Residue frames relative to the residue before (quaternion, step in Angstrom):
aa qw qx qy qz dx dy dz
M 1.0000 0.0000 0.0000 0.0000 0.00 0.00 0.00
A 0.3295 -0.7560 0.5383 0.1735 3.57 -0.77 1.06
H 0.3277 -0.7356 0.5588 0.1983 3.47 -0.92 0.91
P 0.4413 -0.6818 0.5117 0.2803 3.55 -0.91 0.82
D 0.5390 -0.6062 0.4683 0.3504 3.55 -1.05 0.67
P 0.3728 -0.7677 0.4652 0.2350 3.55 -0.48 1.15
E 0.7873 0.1829 -0.1119 0.5781 3.61 1.04 -0.65
P 0.1918 -0.7917 0.5643 0.1337 3.55 -0.08 1.18
E 0.5735 -0.5870 0.4309 0.3753 3.55 -1.13 0.61
S 0.3445 -0.7352 0.5392 0.2240 3.52 -0.85 0.90
T 0.1712 -0.7582 0.6217 0.0965 3.53 -0.95 0.91
P 0.5093 -0.6492 0.4503 0.3411 3.55 -0.93 0.79
G 0.1726 -0.7800 0.5976 0.0688 3.48 -0.91 1.00
P 0.7447 -0.3880 0.2608 0.4762 3.58 -1.15 -0.20
D 0.6924 0.4766 -0.2860 0.4600 3.60 1.16 -0.48
T 0.7286 0.3800 -0.2201 0.5256 3.56 1.19 -0.46
E 0.2222 -0.7737 0.5825 0.1123 3.51 -1.16 0.75
P 0.4390 -0.6994 0.4838 0.2899 3.61 -0.77 0.87
A 0.6226 -0.5616 0.3889 0.3819 3.56 -1.13 0.54
A 0.6285 0.5464 -0.3441 0.4337 3.62 0.96 -0.74
A 0.6651 0.4853 -0.3153 0.4719 3.56 0.96 -0.79
A 0.6203 0.5268 -0.3512 0.4630 3.63 1.04 -0.67
E 0.6528 0.4988 -0.3282 0.4661 3.62 0.95 -0.74
A 0.6368 0.5252 -0.3267 0.4603 3.58 1.01 -0.80
D 0.6481 0.5054 -0.3268 0.4666 3.58 1.00 -0.77
A 0.6339 0.5241 -0.3371 0.4580 3.58 1.00 -0.78
E 0.6489 0.5012 -0.3191 0.4752 3.62 1.00 -0.79
A 0.6469 0.5158 -0.3209 0.4609 3.58 0.98 -0.79
E 0.6384 0.5100 -0.3269 0.4748 3.60 0.99 -0.75
A 0.6383 0.5232 -0.3315 0.4571 3.58 1.00 -0.77
K 0.6654 0.4896 -0.3015 0.4760 3.57 1.02 -0.76
V 0.6319 0.5492 -0.3308 0.4354 3.61 1.10 -0.66
E 0.6127 0.5437 -0.3664 0.4413 3.58 1.04 -0.68
E 0.1943 -0.7931 0.5732 0.0679 3.50 -0.88 1.07
S 0.5430 -0.5758 0.4910 0.3639 3.49 -1.28 0.34
P 0.6430 -0.5230 0.3728 0.4171 3.60 -1.14 0.39
E 0.6318 0.5370 -0.3453 0.4396 3.61 1.01 -0.69
E 0.6490 0.5046 -0.3152 0.4742 3.58 1.00 -0.81
K 0.6490 0.5106 -0.3188 0.4652 3.57 0.97 -0.79
Q 0.6390 0.5210 -0.3166 0.4690 3.57 1.02 -0.82
Q 0.6623 0.5043 -0.3028 0.4641 3.58 0.91 -0.91
R 0.6526 0.5076 -0.3116 0.4685 3.58 0.96 -0.83
T 0.6427 0.5118 -0.3181 0.4730 3.60 1.04 -0.78
I 0.6494 0.5043 -0.3225 0.4690 3.58 0.95 -0.82
I 0.6458 0.5029 -0.3354 0.4663 3.59 0.91 -0.77
R 0.6439 0.5072 -0.3335 0.4657 3.60 0.96 -0.74
F 0.6500 0.5076 -0.3219 0.4650 3.59 0.95 -0.82
L 0.6489 0.5145 -0.3215 0.4591 3.58 1.00 -0.77
W 0.6379 0.4883 -0.3385 0.4900 3.59 1.03 -0.68
S 0.6194 0.5367 -0.3377 0.4628 3.56 1.07 -0.70
C 0.6414 0.5178 -0.3227 0.4651 3.55 0.99 -0.79
S 0.6153 0.5388 -0.3331 0.4692 3.57 1.07 -0.77
W 0.7125 0.4532 -0.2705 0.4623 3.57 0.75 -1.00
L 0.6241 0.5271 -0.3373 0.4678 3.60 1.02 -0.72
T 0.6575 0.4861 -0.3117 0.4840 3.59 0.99 -0.76
V 0.6173 0.5229 -0.3492 0.4728 3.59 1.02 -0.69
L 0.6553 0.4996 -0.3151 0.4707 3.63 0.91 -0.90
T 0.6178 0.5231 -0.3470 0.4736 3.63 1.02 -0.77
G 0.6578 0.5058 -0.3215 0.4562 3.57 0.93 -0.77
V 0.6214 0.5333 -0.3328 0.4677 3.57 1.06 -0.74
F 0.6650 0.4863 -0.3003 0.4808 3.56 0.95 -0.90
L 0.6311 0.5326 -0.3293 0.4578 3.58 0.99 -0.74
L 0.6949 0.4696 -0.2735 0.4709 3.54 0.89 -0.95
S 0.6284 0.5173 -0.3533 0.4612 3.59 1.02 -0.67
G 0.6506 0.5034 -0.3238 0.4674 3.58 1.02 -0.69
V 0.6184 0.5294 -0.3288 0.4787 3.56 1.11 -0.73
L 0.7018 0.4725 -0.2884 0.4485 3.62 0.81 -0.94
Q 0.6562 0.5135 -0.3331 0.4413 3.62 1.08 -0.49
T 0.8275 0.2165 -0.0824 0.5115 3.60 0.99 -0.69
Y 0.3040 0.8117 -0.4701 0.1665 3.60 1.19 0.32
K 0.5844 0.6252 -0.3673 0.3642 3.57 1.11 -0.51
T 0.7121 0.4468 -0.2366 0.4871 3.58 1.19 -0.57
Y 0.4819 0.7140 -0.4227 0.2817 3.60 1.21 0.00
S 0.3430 -0.6893 0.5968 0.2259 3.54 -1.21 0.62
A 0.7060 -0.4235 0.3249 0.4654 3.59 -1.26 0.02
L 0.6427 0.5234 -0.3237 0.4563 3.58 0.99 -0.84
S 0.6312 0.5199 -0.3360 0.4673 3.64 1.03 -0.71
W 0.6750 0.4814 -0.3044 0.4690 3.58 0.92 -0.82
L 0.6142 0.5287 -0.3462 0.4725 3.58 1.04 -0.68
G 0.6493 0.5192 -0.3061 0.4637 3.58 0.98 -0.87
A 0.6556 0.5211 -0.3090 0.4508 3.55 0.98 -0.93
V 0.6816 0.4875 -0.2932 0.4603 3.60 0.86 -0.93
V 0.6831 0.4706 -0.3022 0.4695 3.61 0.88 -0.85
A 0.6257 0.5326 -0.3376 0.4592 3.61 1.04 -0.77
V 0.6574 0.4916 -0.3246 0.4699 3.62 0.91 -0.83
L 0.6548 0.5009 -0.3283 0.4612 3.63 0.91 -0.78
C 0.6348 0.5106 -0.3223 0.4822 3.60 1.05 -0.71
L 0.6226 0.5298 -0.3362 0.4676 3.59 1.01 -0.78
V 0.6445 0.5148 -0.3203 0.4658 3.60 0.92 -0.87
A 0.6533 0.5140 -0.3107 0.4610 3.58 0.93 -0.86
L 0.6724 0.4902 -0.2954 0.4694 3.59 0.93 -0.89
I 0.6419 0.5174 -0.3293 0.4603 3.56 0.94 -0.77
A 0.6498 0.5193 -0.3051 0.4636 3.54 0.99 -0.88
A 0.6571 0.5068 -0.3072 0.4658 3.58 0.96 -0.85
Y 0.6719 0.4971 -0.3000 0.4598 3.60 0.89 -0.88
V 0.6536 0.4990 -0.3084 0.4782 3.58 0.97 -0.84
A 0.6486 0.5176 -0.3211 0.4564 3.60 0.92 -0.82
C 0.6551 0.4864 -0.3094 0.4884 3.59 1.05 -0.71
A 0.6643 0.4975 -0.3102 0.4637 3.59 0.95 -0.85
R 0.6907 0.4478 -0.2828 0.4923 3.64 1.05 -0.58
G 0.5291 -0.6682 0.3872 0.3517 3.61 1.23 -0.08
K 0.4417 0.6918 -0.4602 0.3384 3.57 1.22 0.29
L 0.7767 0.0990 -0.0379 0.6208 3.58 1.15 -0.66
T 0.2309 -0.7091 0.6282 0.2218 3.51 -1.38 0.11
L 0.6582 -0.5069 0.3717 0.4144 3.53 -1.25 0.25
R 0.7086 0.4436 -0.2495 0.4886 3.56 1.20 -0.53
T 0.4042 0.6999 -0.4972 0.3156 3.66 1.18 0.15
R 0.3746 -0.7159 0.5475 0.2177 3.56 -0.85 1.02
L 0.1243 -0.8288 0.5438 0.0443 3.57 -0.72 1.03
L 0.8135 0.0604 0.0170 0.5782 3.52 0.93 -0.91
G 0.8128 -0.1653 0.0574 0.5556 3.59 -0.14 1.32
P 0.8141 -0.2118 0.1568 0.5174 3.59 -0.74 -0.94
F 0.5880 0.6008 -0.3608 0.4039 3.61 1.23 -0.04
D 0.2731 -0.7656 0.5638 0.1463 3.52 -0.94 0.98
L 0.7496 -0.4176 0.2766 0.4327 3.58 -1.32 0.16
F 0.6415 0.5248 -0.3331 0.4497 3.59 0.93 -0.83
Q 0.6832 0.4906 -0.2954 0.4531 3.58 0.81 -0.90
L 0.6739 0.4701 -0.2977 0.4860 3.58 0.99 -0.73
S 0.6349 0.5140 -0.3305 0.4727 3.55 1.09 -0.65
T 0.5909 0.5473 -0.3519 0.4769 3.56 1.17 -0.57
L 0.6505 0.5013 -0.3171 0.4743 3.57 0.96 -0.82
V 0.6551 0.5008 -0.3090 0.4738 3.59 0.96 -0.89
M 0.6402 0.5209 -0.3307 0.4576 3.60 0.99 -0.79
V 0.6417 0.5073 -0.3341 0.4683 3.62 0.92 -0.84
V 0.6519 0.4951 -0.3259 0.4730 3.64 0.92 -0.85
A 0.6517 0.5088 -0.3243 0.4596 3.61 0.94 -0.82
V 0.6617 0.4930 -0.3226 0.4637 3.63 0.90 -0.75
I 0.6528 0.4997 -0.3206 0.4706 3.58 0.91 -0.86
C 0.6946 0.4552 -0.2840 0.4793 3.58 0.86 -0.93
G 0.6185 0.5300 -0.3485 0.4638 3.60 1.06 -0.60
L 0.6577 0.5083 -0.3186 0.4555 3.55 1.06 -0.66
L 0.5721 0.5698 -0.3747 0.4557 3.58 1.29 -0.27
I 0.6123 0.5135 -0.3563 0.4842 3.59 1.20 -0.36
P 0.4926 -0.7257 0.3861 0.2856 3.60 -0.57 1.11
S 0.7882 0.3675 -0.1908 0.4553 3.61 0.89 -0.80
S 0.7232 0.5026 -0.2243 0.4172 3.60 1.16 -0.25
N 0.2095 0.7982 -0.5450 0.1482 3.63 0.95 0.68
T 0.6638 0.5088 -0.3096 0.4523 3.58 0.89 -0.82
A 0.6557 0.5023 -0.3156 0.4671 3.57 0.90 -0.88
A 0.6534 0.5067 -0.3237 0.4600 3.60 0.93 -0.84
L 0.6975 0.4483 -0.2936 0.4757 3.61 0.91 -0.80
A 0.5361 0.6154 -0.4064 0.4108 3.63 1.19 -0.35
L 0.5446 0.6165 -0.4090 0.3951 3.64 1.13 -0.31
L 0.5672 0.6243 -0.3797 0.3801 3.54 1.17 -0.42
L 0.5971 0.5803 -0.3681 0.4138 3.63 1.11 -0.56
P 0.6947 0.4385 -0.3092 0.4790 3.66 0.69 -0.85
W 0.6348 0.5323 -0.3320 0.4511 3.53 1.05 -0.79
A 0.6316 0.5280 -0.3337 0.4593 3.60 1.03 -0.81
L 0.6237 0.5225 -0.3404 0.4714 3.62 1.02 -0.68
T 0.6829 0.4572 -0.3007 0.4840 3.62 0.88 -0.84
Y 0.5911 0.5577 -0.3678 0.4520 3.60 1.06 -0.60
W 0.6557 0.5047 -0.2983 0.4757 3.52 0.99 -0.91
M 0.6816 0.4752 -0.2984 0.4697 3.62 0.87 -0.88
Y 0.6113 0.5477 -0.3483 0.4528 3.59 1.06 -0.69
G 0.6885 0.4908 -0.2719 0.4595 3.53 1.02 -0.82
L 0.5537 0.6228 -0.3903 0.3915 3.60 1.21 -0.42
D 0.7756 0.3152 -0.1474 0.5267 3.56 0.97 -0.88
R 0.1249 0.8396 -0.5193 0.0986 3.59 0.98 0.82
T 0.6675 0.5163 -0.3172 0.4328 3.62 1.07 -0.60
K 0.5933 0.5871 -0.3749 0.4034 3.56 1.14 -0.41
T 0.4292 -0.6744 0.5342 0.2749 3.55 -1.13 0.66
P 0.5773 -0.5960 0.4273 0.3591 3.55 -1.14 0.59
T 0.3397 -0.7222 0.5698 0.1959 3.56 -1.16 0.71
T 0.3272 -0.7460 0.5391 0.2142 3.53 -1.18 0.47
């Protein structure tokens, strides 16, 4: 007479987890935890991409306002529209370059002036030229939001020295 095996080998089912899988999960969680510097860098990159997209949206709103009322524009309005669009393209390029790691806000570009300072100048020119466009005051002032985010990020690294 054959005796049945009193303790059949337990096989992991959907409700049970083998010890090896638990150790692998613990190692994966340890790898997922980031240092504060990595978290800060990732947050800055996300904010820079947000600045890029906010500036693109501002440009879309500016162009939609131009396309709706372009028949009533004077020469000064057209000059403002062209300069504002060129400034928007420059700001978008700067934000994308920073988000991709090609530049930083503290990169010196022109003599003693860094990227943030020059982007501030470009933003002021864009807002002033955008205000020359009769229908786009709100879109021109919307450029202040991405600039405010970069101002905040620029102030975070006040102790760092400018890069060349």
